C-alpha positions as CSV (number, residue, x, y, z in Angstrom):
1,X,-0.5,-0.2,-0.2
2,X,1.4,3.2,-0.6
3,X,2.3,5.9,2.0
4,X,-0.4,8.7,2.1
5,X,2.9,11.1,2.8
6,X,4.5,10.1,-0.7
7,X,2.8,12.0,-3.4
8,X,4.3,12.0,-6.9
9,X,4.6,16.0,-6.8
10,X,6.6,16.2,-3.6
11,X,9.7,14.4,-5.5
12,X,9.5,11.0,-3.6
13,X,8.6,9.2,-7.0
14,X,12.0,7.7,-8.7
15,X,11.7,8.7,-12.6
16,X,10.7,5.5,-13.6
17,X,7.5,5.4,-11.5
18,X,7.3,9.1,-12.5
19,X,6.6,7.4,-16.0
20,X,4.0,5.2,-14.9
21,X,2.1,8.0,-13.1
22,X,2.5,10.3,-16.5
23,X,0.5,7.1,-18.3
24,X,-2.0,6.3,-15.3
25,X,-3.0,9.8,-15.0
26,X,-3.4,9.7,-18.7
27,X,-5.7,6.6,-19.0
28,X,-7.9,8.0,-16.0
29,X,-8.4,11.0,-17.8
30,X,-9.5,9.3,-21.2
31,X,-12.0,7.0,-19.1
32,X,-12.8,10.6,-17.1
33,X,-13.6,12.3,-20.3
34,X,-15.6,9.4,-22.0
35,X,-17.8,9.1,-18.7
36,X,-18.2,13.3,-18.4
37,X,-19.6,12.3,-22.6
38,X,-22.1,9.9,-21.5
39,X,-23.2,11.1,-18.7
40,X,-23.4,15.2,-20.3
41,X,-21.7,15.8,-16.9
42,X,-19.7,19.0,-17.5
43,X,-16.0,20.0,-16.5
44,X,-16.8,22.2,-13.3
45,X,-19.3,19.2,-12.2
46,X,-17.2,16.7,-12.3
47,X,-13.7,18.5,-11.3
48,X,-15.9,18.8,-8.2
49,X,-17.0,15.0,-8.3
50,X,-13.5,14.0,-8.8
51,X,-12.6,16.3,-5.8
52,X,-14.8,14.9,-3.1
53,X,-13.5,11.4,-4.8
54,X,-10.0,12.6,-4.0
55,X,-10.9,13.0,-0.6
56,X,-12.4,10.2,0.6
57,X,-9.9,8.3,-1.5
58,X,-6.7,10.0,0.7
59,X,-9.1,9.7,4.0
60,X,-9.6,5.9,3.3
61,X,-6.0,5.3,2.6
62,X,-5.0,7.2,5.9
63,X,-8.0,4.8,8.0
64,X,-6.6,1.7,6.3
65,X,-2.4,2.4,5.6
66,X,-1.8,3.7,9.2
67,X,-1.2,1.2,12.1
68,X,-3.3,2.9,14.3
69,X,-5.7,5.5,12.9
70,X,-7.1,8.0,14.7
71,X,-9.5,11.3,14.1
72,X,-6.7,13.6,14.7
73,X,-3.7,11.5,12.8
74,X,-6.5,11.5,9.7
75,X,-6.8,15.7,10.4
76,X,-3.2,16.4,10.0
77,X,-3.3,14.0,6.8
78,X,-6.0,16.2,5.4
79,X,-4.2,19.5,6.2
80,X,-1.0,17.6,4.4
81,X,-3.4,16.6,1.1
82,X,-4.1,20.7,1.9
83,X,-0.9,21.7,1.6
84,X,0.1,19.5,-1.5
85,X,-2.9,21.4,-3.1
86,X,-2.2,24.5,-2.4
87,X,1.4,23.5,-4.1
88,X,-0.4,22.3,-7.6
89,X,-3.0,25.2,-7.3
90,X,0.3,27.7,-7.3
91,X,2.1,25.3,-9.7
92,X,-1.0,26.0,-12.2
93,X,-1.2,29.4,-11.5
94,X,2.5,29.8,-13.1
95,X,1.7,28.3,-16.0
96,X,-1.6,29.7,-16.5
97,X,-0.6,31.7,-19.8
98,X,0.7,28.4,-21.6
99,X,-2.3,26.4,-20.7
100,X,-4.4,29.4,-22.0
101,X,-2.6,29.2,-25.1
102,X,-3.0,25.8,-25.4
103,X,-6.8,26.1,-25.1
104,X,-7.1,28.8,-27.5
105,X,-5.2,26.8,-30.0
106,X,-7.7,24.1,-29.6
107,X,-10.8,25.9,-29.4
108,X,-9.8,27.2,-32.6
109,X,-8.6,24.1,-34.3
110,X,-12.4,22.6,-33.1
111,X,-13.7,25.7,-35.2
112,X,-12.2,24.9,-37.8
113,X,-12.9,21.1,-37.8
114,X,-16.9,22.2,-37.3
115,X,-16.6,24.9,-40.0
116,X,-15.5,22.0,-42.3
117,X,-17.7,19.8,-41.3
118,X,-15.1,17.1,-40.0
119,X,-15.4,14.9,-37.0
């Protein structure tokens, strides 16, 4: 079982495992996108669902992953998760310009496909 203290974004993963993390991330993203399309769920709603699932999974990982779980320990672990999420958000903010540039390129490509009748 993985240690809840080790997260992929804190440098805890060796190089080979980082590639595996990226593979899992990509495959999960594709499955989630397929589900969103099937269920007609928008991105904001899906993000909320995924955050809820992430919290539940982290709590479960703590509850079954430590020898003597406690409410105080769970609260500390959730504090660690909050710090990890804060770091992820800060990293996303630093990459905001690049993300928006790519999003605009994707939108333009989709609009061009729609105009040309391509699917």
